[in-house]
C-alpha positions as CSV (number, residue, x, y, z in Angstrom):
1,M,-149.3,-156.2,69.1
2,N,-146.7,-153.8,68.0
3,A,-144.8,-154.3,64.7
4,A,-141.1,-155.0,65.0
5,P,-139.0,-152.1,63.7
6,V,-137.2,-152.5,60.5
7,A,-133.8,-151.3,61.7
8,P,-132.6,-154.2,63.8
9,A,-133.5,-157.3,61.8
10,V,-133.4,-156.1,58.2
11,F,-130.3,-153.9,58.6
12,E,-128.5,-156.7,60.4
13,F,-129.3,-159.0,57.5
14,L,-128.2,-156.4,54.9
15,D,-125.0,-155.7,56.9
16,K,-124.3,-159.5,57.0
17,T,-124.8,-159.7,53.3
18,H,-122.2,-157.0,52.8
19,Q,-119.8,-159.0,54.9
20,D,-120.5,-162.1,52.8
21,I,-120.0,-160.1,49.6
22,M,-116.6,-158.8,50.9
23,A,-115.6,-162.4,51.8
24,Q,-116.4,-163.5,48.2
25,L,-114.5,-160.5,46.7
26,V,-111.4,-161.4,48.7
27,L,-111.4,-164.9,47.0
28,L,-111.5,-163.6,43.4
29,S,-108.0,-162.4,42.7
30,P,-106.3,-165.3,44.5
31,L,-108.4,-167.6,42.5
32,V,-107.1,-166.2,39.2
33,D,-103.6,-166.6,40.6
34,A,-104.4,-170.2,41.5
35,I,-105.8,-170.9,38.0
36,E,-102.7,-169.4,36.4
37,S,-100.3,-171.5,38.6
38,E,-102.3,-174.7,39.2
39,G,-104.7,-174.8,36.3
40,L,-108.3,-175.8,36.5
41,N,-107.9,-178.6,39.0
42,A,-111.0,-179.9,40.9
43,A,-110.4,-177.6,43.9
44,N,-110.1,-174.5,41.8
45,R,-113.2,-175.4,39.8
46,E,-115.2,-175.9,42.9
47,K,-114.1,-172.5,44.3
48,V,-115.1,-170.9,41.0
49,R,-118.5,-172.6,41.2
50,R,-119.2,-171.3,44.7
51,I,-118.2,-167.7,43.8
52,L,-120.2,-167.9,40.6
53,H,-123.3,-169.2,42.4
54,Y,-123.0,-166.5,45.1
55,F,-122.8,-163.6,42.8
56,N,-125.5,-165.0,40.5
57,T,-127.9,-165.5,43.4
58,E,-127.4,-163.8,46.8
59,A,-125.6,-160.7,45.6
60,R,-128.3,-160.0,43.0
61,Q,-131.0,-160.6,45.6
62,H,-129.3,-158.2,47.9
63,H,-129.4,-155.4,45.3
64,L,-133.1,-156.2,44.7
65,D,-133.7,-156.0,48.5
66,E,-132.2,-152.5,48.6
67,E,-134.0,-151.3,45.5
68,K,-137.3,-152.6,46.6
69,H,-137.2,-151.9,50.4
70,I,-134.5,-149.4,51.3
71,F,-133.9,-147.0,48.4
72,P,-137.6,-145.8,47.9
73,A,-137.6,-144.2,51.3
74,L,-134.4,-142.4,50.5
75,L,-135.6,-141.3,47.0
76,N,-138.6,-139.6,48.7
77,S,-136.3,-137.5,50.8
78,Q,-136.3,-133.7,50.7
79,D,-132.5,-133.8,51.1
80,E,-131.0,-133.5,47.6
81,A,-127.7,-135.1,48.8
82,I,-129.6,-138.2,50.0
83,V,-131.6,-138.5,46.7
84,H,-128.4,-138.0,44.7
85,T,-126.5,-140.7,46.8
86,T,-129.4,-143.1,46.3
87,Q,-129.5,-142.5,42.6
88,R,-125.8,-143.2,42.5
89,L,-126.2,-146.4,44.5
90,T,-128.9,-147.5,42.0
91,Q,-126.6,-146.7,39.1
92,D,-123.8,-148.6,40.9
93,H,-126.1,-151.7,40.9
94,G,-126.3,-151.4,37.1
95,W,-122.5,-151.0,36.8
96,L,-121.9,-154.0,39.1
97,E,-124.3,-156.1,37.0
98,E,-122.4,-155.0,33.8
99,N,-119.1,-155.9,35.4
100,W,-120.5,-159.2,36.6
101,I,-121.8,-160.0,33.1
102,Q,-118.3,-159.4,31.8
103,I,-116.7,-161.7,34.5
104,A,-119.3,-164.5,34.7
105,P,-118.6,-166.2,31.3
106,S,-114.9,-166.6,32.1
107,L,-115.8,-168.0,35.6
108,D,-118.4,-170.3,34.1
109,A,-115.9,-171.6,31.6
110,A,-113.4,-172.2,34.4
111,A,-116.0,-174.0,36.5
112,N,-116.6,-176.3,33.5
113,G,-112.9,-176.9,32.9
114,N,-112.4,-174.6,30.0
115,L,-109.6,-172.1,29.9
116,W,-110.5,-170.2,26.7
117,F,-110.4,-166.8,28.5
118,D,-107.5,-164.4,29.0
119,T,-106.6,-164.5,32.7
120,Q,-105.1,-161.0,32.5
121,E,-108.4,-159.6,31.2
122,L,-110.3,-161.5,33.9
123,R,-107.9,-160.1,36.5
124,H,-108.5,-156.5,35.3
125,A,-112.3,-157.0,35.3
126,I,-112.2,-158.4,38.8
127,E,-110.1,-155.4,40.0
128,V,-112.7,-153.0,38.6
129,F,-115.5,-155.1,40.1
130,E,-113.9,-155.2,43.6
131,A,-113.2,-151.5,43.6
132,L,-116.7,-150.6,42.6
133,Y,-118.2,-153.0,45.2
134,L,-116.0,-151.7,48.0
135,D,-116.9,-148.1,47.2
136,H,-120.5,-149.0,46.9
137,I,-120.7,-150.8,50.2
138,M,-118.9,-148.0,52.0
139,L,-121.4,-145.4,50.6
140,E,-124.3,-147.6,51.7
141,E,-123.0,-148.2,55.2
142,S,-121.9,-144.6,55.8
143,I,-124.8,-142.7,54.3
144,A,-127.7,-144.7,52.9
145,Y,-128.2,-147.2,55.7
146,P,-128.1,-144.8,58.6
147,E,-130.5,-142.5,56.8
148,A,-132.8,-145.4,55.9
149,K,-132.8,-146.7,59.5
150,Q,-134.1,-143.3,60.6
151,R,-136.8,-143.1,58.0
152,L,-138.0,-146.7,58.4
153,Q,-137.7,-146.8,62.2
154,A,-141.4,-147.2,62.9
155,F,-142.1,-149.3,59.8
156,D,-143.2,-153.0,60.2
157,G,-140.2,-155.0,59.2
158,A,-141.9,-158.4,59.3
159,G,-143.4,-158.0,55.9
160,M,-140.2,-156.8,54.4
161,G,-138.2,-159.6,55.9
162,R,-140.8,-162.2,54.8
163,E,-140.7,-160.8,51.2
164,M,-136.9,-161.1,51.1
165,A,-137.0,-164.7,52.5
166,Q,-139.8,-165.8,50.1
167,R,-138.0,-164.3,47.1
168,R,-134.8,-166.1,48.0
169,A,-136.6,-169.4,48.6
170,K,-138.3,-169.1,45.2
171,T,-135.0,-168.2,43.5
172,K,-133.2,-171.1,45.2
173,A,-135.9,-173.5,44.1
174,Q,-135.7,-172.4,40.5
175,R,-131.9,-172.5,40.3
176,P,-129.7,-175.6,40.7
177,A,-127.1,-175.4,43.4
178,P,-123.4,-175.7,42.4
179,K,-122.1,-179.2,42.0
180,A,-120.5,-180.7,45.0
């Protein structure tokens, strides 16, 4: 039996995650506007919980997927530009995590009904986070993913997909879901 190629299933999943990340990013700035104008009502607190949960779980898992399964093939390239791009993408993950660590406490406070944070500082941190994520995703989709698809074309994607799913299931079991 032939192994299923990586490209279709794994890259469709990674592309779908990028779409989900973009959808979450679009919610952040309007949420700060809503908090400023409406306060921390139940609806705004629930929106914050969902965004916080997404970036604390799925977005982090996505970065791990790339670093574990996609980037190694690119780092082994003889093409210096591909290696440099991959190193930059890895560094971006670190910057995104740093930005998120700056944003998350304010969102956690908001989810719990506390408005101790400065909304203007939060807004600025979100703008930086959004810009970095958009640039990062564009670079992955225009350079890294096409190159990785070629390099991993004949690779068995079943094991890679299984590992991604098992890690998410384990993480989900360890972390409580946001309150309804």
